[in-house]
C-alpha positions in Angstrom: -61.8 142.0 -163.1 -62.2 145.2 -165.0 -61.1 148.5 -163.2 -63.6 150.2 -161.6 -63.9 153.9 -160.2 -64.7 154.2 -156.4 -66.0 157.6 -155.5 -68.9 156.9 -154.5 -67.9 153.3 -154.0 -69.6 151.1 -156.5 -71.5 147.5 -155.8 -68.5 145.6 -156.6 -66.1 147.5 -154.1 -68.8 147.6 -151.2 -69.0 143.6 -151.8 -65.4 143.2 -151.3 -65.3 145.5 -148.4 -68.3 144.0 -146.9 -66.2 140.7 -147.0 -63.6 142.1 -144.9 -65.9 143.6 -142.2 -66.6 141.7 -139.0 -69.8 141.1 -137.1 -69.3 144.5 -135.0 -71.2 146.6 -137.5 -70.3 148.1 -140.7 -66.8 149.6 -141.0 -65.6 148.3 -137.7 -63.0 145.5 -136.6 -62.9 143.3 -133.3 -62.1 146.1 -131.3 -64.5 148.5 -133.0 -61.9 150.7 -134.4 -60.6 150.8 -138.0 -56.6 150.5 -138.9 -55.1 153.4 -140.5 -54.2 153.3 -144.3 -51.2 154.8 -146.4 -52.5 157.5 -148.7 -49.5 156.8 -150.8 -50.5 153.4 -151.9 -53.9 154.6 -153.0 -54.5 154.7 -156.9 -55.8 158.3 -157.8 -56.7 159.3 -161.1 -58.2 162.9 -161.5 -59.2 162.7 -158.1 -60.8 159.3 -158.0 -59.7 156.4 -156.2 -59.4 153.3 -158.5 -59.5 149.6 -157.3 -56.0 148.0 -158.0 -55.9 145.6 -160.8 -54.9 142.1 -160.1 -52.1 140.9 -162.0 -52.9 138.3 -164.7 -50.8 135.0 -164.6 -51.9 134.0 -168.0 -49.1 135.5 -169.7 -46.4 134.2 -167.2 -48.0 130.8 -167.6 -47.5 130.9 -171.3 -44.1 132.1 -171.4 -43.2 129.2 -168.5 -44.8 126.6 -170.8 -42.6 127.5 -173.9 -39.4 127.6 -171.6 -40.0 124.0 -170.0 -40.9 122.7 -173.7 -37.5 123.8 -174.8 -35.8 122.5 -171.6 -37.5 119.0 -172.4 -36.3 119.0 -175.9 -32.7 119.5 -175.0 -33.0 117.1 -172.3 -34.1 114.3 -175.0 -31.3 115.1 -177.0 -28.7 115.0 -174.4 -30.4 111.4 -173.4 -29.9 110.2 -176.9 -26.3 111.3 -177.1 -25.5 109.5 -173.8 -27.1 106.3 -175.0 -24.9 106.4 -178.1 -21.9 107.0 -175.6 -23.1 104.1 -173.5 -23.5 101.8 -176.5 -19.8 102.4 -177.7 -18.5 101.9 -174.2 -20.3 98.5 -173.9 -20.4 97.6 -177.6 -24.0 96.9 -177.2 -26.9 98.0 -179.4 -29.3 100.8 -178.7 -31.7 99.9 -176.0 -34.8 100.1 -178.4 -33.0 97.6 -180.6 -32.4 95.2 -177.5 -35.9 95.3 -176.8 -37.0 94.4 -180.4 -34.5 91.5 -180.2 -36.0 90.4 -177.0 -39.4 90.7 -178.3 -38.4 88.5 -181.2 -37.0 85.8 -179.2 -39.9 85.7 -177.0 -42.3 85.6 -180.0 -40.2 82.7 -181.3 -40.2 80.6 -178.1 -44.2 81.2 -177.9 -44.4 80.1 -181.6 -42.4 76.7 -180.8 -44.7 76.0 -177.7 -47.9 76.5 -179.7 -46.6 74.4 -182.5 -45.7 71.6 -180.1 -49.1 71.8 -178.6 -50.5 71.7 -182.0 -48.5 68.4 -182.7 -50.2 66.8 -179.7 -53.7 67.8 -180.5 -53.0 66.5 -184.1 -51.8 63.1 -182.5 -55.2 63.0 -180.5 -57.2 63.9 -183.6 -55.7 61.1 -185.5 -56.5 58.5 -183.0 -60.1 59.7 -183.0 -60.0 59.4 -186.8 -58.8 55.9 -186.6 -61.1 54.7 -183.9 -63.9 56.1 -185.8 -62.9 54.1 -188.8 -62.8 50.8 -186.9 -66.3 51.4 -185.1 -67.8 52.2 -188.4 -66.5 49.0 -190.2 -67.8 47.0 -187.2 -71.0 48.8 -187.3 -71.2 47.9 -190.9 -70.4 44.1 -190.5 -73.1 43.7 -187.8 -75.8 45.3 -189.9 -75.1 43.0 -192.7 -75.9 40.1 -190.6 -79.3 41.4 -189.8 -82.1 40.3 -192.4 -83.4 43.1 -194.5 -86.3 44.8 -193.8 -85.7 44.6 -189.9 -86.0 47.6 -187.8 -83.6 47.6 -185.0 -85.5 50.5 -183.2 -88.8 48.4 -183.2 -87.5 44.9 -182.9 -88.9 44.2 -179.3 -92.4 45.6 -180.4 -92.3 43.4 -183.5 -91.6 40.2 -181.3 -94.2 40.7 -178.9 -96.9 41.4 -181.7 -95.9 38.4 -183.8 -96.0 36.1 -180.4 -99.5 37.6 -179.5 -100.4 36.8 -183.3 -99.6 33.2 -183.2 -101.0 32.6 -179.6 -104.3 34.1 -180.3 -105.0 34.1 -183.9 -106.1 31.5 -186.2 -103.9 31.5 -189.3 -103.6 29.1 -192.1 -100.7 26.8 -192.6 -98.5 29.2 -194.8 -99.2 32.3 -192.8 -98.3 30.5 -189.5 -95.2 29.3 -191.2 -94.1 32.5 -192.4 -94.9 34.3 -188.8 -92.9 31.7 -187.2 -90.0 32.4 -189.6 -90.3 36.1 -189.0 -90.4 35.4 -185.2 -87.2 33.2 -185.5 -85.2 36.1 -187.4 -86.2 38.6 -184.9 -85.1 36.7 -181.9 -82.0 36.0 -183.7 -81.3 39.5 -184.4 -82.1 40.8 -180.9 -78.3 40.6 -179.6 -77.1 42.0 -182.8 -79.3 45.2 -182.2 -77.9 45.5 -178.6 -74.4 45.6 -180.3 -75.3 48.1 -182.8 -76.6 50.4 -180.0 -73.4 50.1 -178.3 -71.3 50.8 -181.1 -73.3 53.8 -182.1 -72.8 55.2 -178.5 -68.9 54.7 -178.7 -69.1 56.1 -182.4 -70.7 59.4 -181.0 -68.2 59.9 -178.2 -65.4 59.1 -180.8 -66.9 62.0 -183.0 -67.1 64.5 -180.3 -63.6 63.9 -179.4 -62.5 64.3 -182.9 -64.6 67.5 -183.3 -63.2 69.0 -180.3 -59.5 68.2 -181.6 -60.3 69.9 -184.9 -61.7 73.1 -183.0 -58.3 73.2 -180.8 -56.2 72.7 -184.2 -57.9 75.5 -185.7 -57.3 77.8 -182.7 -53.6 76.7 -182.6 -53.2 77.8 -186.4 -54.5 81.2 -185.7 -52.3 81.6 -182.5 -49.4 80.7 -184.7 -50.4 83.1 -187.5 -50.5 86.0 -185.1 -47.2 85.3 -183.5 -45.6 84.9 -187.1 -47.1 88.4 -187.7 -45.7 90.0 -184.5 -42.3 88.5 -185.3 -42.1 89.9 -188.8 -42.9 93.4 -187.2 -40.0 93.1 -184.8 -37.7 91.8 -187.6 -38.6 95.0 -189.7 -37.5 97.2 -186.7 -34.5 95.3 -186.4 -33.8 95.8 -190.2 -34.2 99.4 -190.0 -32.0 99.9 -187.2 -29.4 98.1 -189.0 -29.7 100.1 -192.1 -29.6 103.4 -190.2 -26.4 102.3 -188.3 -24.8 101.0 -191.6 -25.7 104.8 -193.3 -24.7 106.8 -190.2 -21.3 107.7 -189.6 -21.3 108.7 -185.8 -18.9 111.6 -184.8 -18.4 111.3 -180.9 -16.4 114.5 -180.5 -19.2 116.4 -182.2 -21.7 114.7 -180.1 -19.6 115.8 -176.9 -19.7 119.4 -177.9 -23.4 119.1 -178.8 -24.2 117.7 -175.5 -22.3 120.3 -173.5 -24.1 123.3 -175.7 -27.4 121.5 -174.7 -26.7 121.4 -170.9 -25.7 125.2 -171.2 -28.7 126.0 -172.7 -30.9 124.2 -170.2 -29.2 126.3 -167.5 -30.0 129.4 -169.2 -33.5 128.5 -169.6 -34.1 127.6 -166.1 -32.7 130.9 -165.1 -35.2 132.5 -167.2 -38.0 130.6 -165.7 -37.0 131.7 -162.3 -36.7 135.4 -163.2 -40.2 135.3 -164.8 -41.6 134.0 -161.6 -39.8 136.4 -159.4 -41.0 139.2 -161.4 -44.6 138.0 -161.3 -44.3 137.4 -157.5 -43.3 141.0 -157.0 -46.2 142.4 -158.9 -48.4 140.2 -157.0 -47.1 141.3 -153.5 -47.5 144.8 -154.7 -50.9 144.2 -155.6 -51.7 142.6 -152.2 -50.4 145.5 -150.4 -52.3 148.1 -152.4 -55.6 146.2 -152.2 -55.3 145.6 -148.5 -54.9 149.5 -148.0 -57.7 150.2 -150.7 -59.8 147.8 -148.7 -59.2 149.8 -145.5 -59.8 153.0 -147.2 -63.0 151.6 -148.6 -64.1 150.5 -145.1 -63.3 154.2 -143.7 -65.7 155.3 -146.6 -68.5 153.0 -145.8 -68.2 153.8 -142.0 -68.6 157.5 -142.7 -71.5 156.9 -145.0 -73.1 154.5 -142.7 -72.9 156.9 -139.8 -74.2 159.8 -142.0 -77.2 157.6 -143.0 -77.8 156.7 -139.3 -77.8 160.6 -138.5 -80.2 161.0 -141.2 -82.4 158.2 -140.1 -82.4 159.3 -136.5 -83.7 163.0 -137.7 -86.4 161.3 -140.0 -87.5 159.2 -136.9 -87.6 162.1 -134.7 -89.6 164.3 -137.2 -92.0 161.2 -137.7 -92.6 160.9 -134.1 -93.1 164.7 -133.7 -95.6 164.7 -136.4 -97.3 161.7 -135.2 -97.7 163.3 -131.6 -99.1 166.6 -133.3 -101.5 164.8 -135.2 -102.9 162.3 -132.9 -104.9 163.6 -130.0 -106.4 162.0 -126.9 -108.4 158.9 -127.8 -112.1 159.1 -126.9 -114.1 155.8 -125.8 -117.4 155.1 -124.9 -117.9 153.9 -121.1 -118.7 150.1 -120.9 -117.9 149.4 -124.6 -116.3 145.9 -124.6 -119.2 144.9 -122.0 -122.0 145.9 -124.5 -120.0 144.4 -127.2 -119.9 141.1 -125.4 -123.5 141.2 -124.5 -124.3 141.7 -128.3 -122.3 138.9 -129.3 -123.9 136.5 -126.8 -127.4 137.8 -128.0 -126.4 136.8 -131.5 -125.2 133.4 -130.4 -128.4 132.5 -128.3 -130.7 133.7 -131.4 -129.5 130.9 -133.5 -131.1 128.2 -131.0 -134.7 129.9 -131.5 -137.3 127.9 -133.4 -139.0 129.5 -136.4 -142.1 130.5 -134.2 -139.8 132.0 -131.4 -138.1 134.0 -134.2 -141.1 135.6 -135.5 -142.0 136.5 -131.9 -138.5 137.7 -130.9 -137.4 139.2 -134.1 -136.8 143.2 -133.6 -135.1 145.8 -135.0 -131.7 146.5 -133.9 -131.4 149.6 -131.9 -129.6 152.5 -133.2 -128.0 155.1 -130.9 -127.0 158.5 -131.9 -124.1 160.1 -130.2 -124.4 163.3 -128.8 -124.5 166.1 -131.4 -125.1 163.9 -134.3 -128.6 162.8 -136.2 -129.2 160.4 -138.9 -131.7 160.6 -142.0 -134.1 158.0 -142.7 -134.2 157.7 -146.5 -136.9 156.6 -148.7 -135.0 153.6 -149.7 -132.9 152.1 -146.6 -130.7 149.9 -148.8 -127.8 151.9 -147.5 -128.3 150.8 -143.9 -128.9 147.2 -144.7 -125.1 147.0 -144.3 -125.0 147.7 -140.8 -128.2 145.5 -139.5 -129.2 141.8 -140.0 -132.8 142.5 -140.3 -134.4 141.7 -143.8 -136.1 144.9 -145.4 -139.7 144.9 -146.6 -141.5 146.4 -149.6 -141.7 150.0 -150.3 -145.2 150.6 -148.8 -146.7 149.8 -145.5 -149.1 147.4 -147.0 -146.2 145.2 -148.3 -144.6 145.3 -145.0 -147.7 144.5 -142.9 -148.7 141.7 -145.1 -145.3 140.0 -145.2 -145.1 140.3 -141.3 -148.7 138.8 -140.9 -147.6 136.0 -143.6 -144.7 135.1 -141.8 -146.8 135.1 -138.3 -149.4 132.7 -139.9 -146.9 130.6 -141.5 -145.0 130.4 -138.2 -148.2 129.5 -136.2 -149.3 127.1 -138.7 -146.2 125.2 -139.1 -145.5 122.6 -136.4 -142.4 122.8 -134.2 -139.7 121.5 -136.0 -137.2 121.0 -133.0 -138.2 119.5 -129.6 -136.5 120.0 -126.3 -132.8 119.1 -126.8 -129.7 119.5 -124.6 -127.3 122.5 -125.6 -123.4 122.1 -125.5 -121.3 125.3 -125.2 -117.8 126.1 -125.6 -115.6 127.0 -122.8 -115.3 130.8 -124.0 -119.2 130.9 -124.0 -119.4 129.5 -120.4 -116.8 132.2 -119.1 -119.0 134.9 -120.7 -121.9 133.6 -118.8 -120.1 133.5 -115.8 -118.7 137.1 -116.1 -122.1 138.4 -116.9 -123.6 136.5 -113.8 -126.3 134.8 -116.2 -127.3 131.0 -115.8 -126.3 128.9 -118.7 -129.2 127.6 -120.6 -129.0 123.6 -120.5 -131.7 123.1 -123.3 -133.6 124.8 -126.0 -136.6 125.7 -123.8 -134.3 127.9 -121.7 -133.2 130.0 -124.6 -136.1 132.5 -124.6 -135.7 133.2 -120.7 -132.1 133.6 -121.1 -132.3 136.1 -124.1 -134.5 138.1 -121.9 -131.8 138.2 -119.1 -129.2 139.1 -121.4 -131.2 142.1 -122.9 -131.9 143.2 -119.4 -128.2 143.1 -118.7 -127.5 145.2 -122.0 -130.2 147.7 -120.6 -128.3 147.8 -117.4 -124.9 148.7 -119.1 -126.6 151.2 -121.3 -127.9 153.0 -118.2 -124.4 152.9 -116.7 -123.0 154.4 -119.9 -125.6 157.1 -119.7 -124.6 158.0 -116.1 -120.9 157.8 -116.8 -121.3 160.3 -119.6 -123.5 162.7 -117.3 -121.3 162.4 -114.4 -118.1 164.3 -115.6 -120.1 167.2 -117.3 -122.1 168.3 -114.1 -119.3 167.9 -111.6 -116.3 169.1 -113.9 -116.0 173.0 -114.5 -113.2 172.9 -116.8 -112.5 170.5 -119.7 -109.6 169.6 -121.9 -110.3 170.3 -125.5 -109.6 167.2 -127.6 -106.9 167.7 -130.4 -109.0 165.6 -132.8 -111.8 168.2 -133.2 -114.6 166.3 -131.3 -115.3 168.7 -128.8 -118.9 169.9 -128.7 -119.7 173.6 -127.4 -122.0 174.2 -124.4 -124.7 175.7 -126.5 -125.1 172.1 -128.1 -125.1 169.9 -125.1 -128.7 170.3 -124.3 -129.6 169.4 -127.7 -127.6 166.2 -127.4 -129.4 165.2 -124.5 -132.7 165.7 -126.0 -131.8 163.9 -129.1 -130.5 160.7 -126.6 -133.7 160.7 -124.7 -135.8 160.9 -128.1 -133.9 157.8 -129.3 -134.7 156.1 -126.2 -138.4 156.9 -126.6 -138.2 155.7 -130.2 -136.6 152.3 -129.0 -139.6 151.7 -126.7 -141.9 152.3 -129.5 -139.9 149.8 -131.7 -140.2 147.3 -129.1 -143.9 147.6 -128.6 -144.5 147.3 -132.3 -142.1 144.3 -133.3 -144.8 141.9 -133.5 -146.0 143.5 -136.7 -142.8 143.4 -138.6 -139.4 145.2 -138.2 -140.2 148.1 -140.4 -144.0 148.8 -139.5 -143.3 152.0 -137.8 -141.3 153.5 -141.0 -144.0 152.1 -143.3 -147.1 153.4 -141.5 -146.1 157.0 -142.6 -147.8 158.6 -145.6 -146.5 158.1 -148.9 -145.5 161.6 -149.2 -143.6 161.7 -146.0 -141.0 159.0 -146.7 -138.5 161.6 -147.1 -139.2 163.3 -143.9 -136.4 163.2 -141.1 -136.5 161.1 -138.3 -134.4 160.5 -135.4 -132.7 157.4 -135.2 -130.1 156.0 -132.5 -126.7 154.4 -133.9 -124.8 151.9 -131.9 -121.2 152.6 -131.3 -120.1 150.0 -133.8 -122.5 151.0 -136.4 -121.3 154.6 -135.9 -117.6 153.6 -136.2 -118.6 151.6 -139.4 -120.3 154.7 -140.8 -117.2 156.8 -140.1 -115.0 154.4 -141.7 -117.1 154.3 -144.9 -117.6 158.1 -144.8 -121.4 158.0 -144.7 -123.0 161.4 -143.8 -124.9 161.3 -140.2 -126.7 164.3 -139.6 -127.8 165.8 -136.3 
């Protein structure tokens, strides 16, 4: 591993330090405290602490391998000298020579055994050959007794044909005499054909035995050849040893001196191996001690950095919380907002069960409420508001709108009802909603219209409660807390807000009264030049929230 400067600690040093940390936190041991470290054991270079370098054992291993090779070489030489001395004392040859001689004797014994087996197989082969000749002679003699032209394979068939011919056919004298002679010859040859078949079967068995013996003889010859080659190899080794022994003039006193020198060299080499190992072990122990104190120092550094980061993190968290508290003011929520939202969802659910005719009658423009202090423009093209409502838009003029509404009404009245009275199934959440609002659950499609009227009445009730809840605090409380988000309305504008709200309610009533002629008849009935005139509309809480989120301009 390459040497790495630490100050600040690098990723490699951090990984080593992290491996020594426990689960009690960065830079802490099991008791929550760090052990001390020795400053004198740290390696400092120009004010920077360096990680101790682990000793490399490659050079040590190479040196020890070389020394061991020399030791083995001298050991082998000492073994040779001892073998010569032993052979002189026992008057025996070299162990290798003895091994060659024993191998040669063993091969000679094997050769004799195989040769004896070969002789036995040869005798069997000769007997089979003799039997074969005898059977062939007997078969030849029997075949000579059989008349020429007689087929032994079809002799029985020929006899039957001749007997049938003599008994059932009318033949002339010479033909009948000839047929009788042929029948007599075939009947006389019948026993001979049986003997021929028996002899041929025996001849086949003898031939198979002879072929098997011949194959075994070939195998024995191959084994004998292999043994002979091995015996010649052993003999060559013995001859070489004999030649070396005759050429060499062994000086045993000199061999004794050489053996002693080899022993001394071996002892010196073993001492050198121990010294090399001890020197490396000393360096390794020093590295372990330095690395231990370096790791402890690194843990101290990481602990200090961790504590500093914790302080900075706490300061940033405190600043962030203070900024959030300063930026976020008290939340303003509309009264009965959840109840009105639930009623709107229920109306949407119920209107899905209306038939085409009922939809044409019940379709109305969604009420738009304007909070206090706000007023919305009615533009010439209301495509920008189509996102907030589910009502389809008509043409540009009043004629297109009225014509479309009239055509839809005519189609709805002319078309036969597509759905008959059928039973409805509601989910558990829907049943809970009906129970909360105190409205009877519709059991079939004929009760949908009545239920919608009840739900709309419930919505009007909640809207009235919201209005009273908004007016109660303003009339009773003399002092108000100003919101921090800038939504406070001055006293001079409160009367105008009330006026806008009353006007919005009046407009809702007018819209409900004219919904049979289409959703946008009120807007389309204006003059062509007055399409850009400001009108007062009411926005619901959900639509107002969506408009604020999309940053649309809502004017008061």
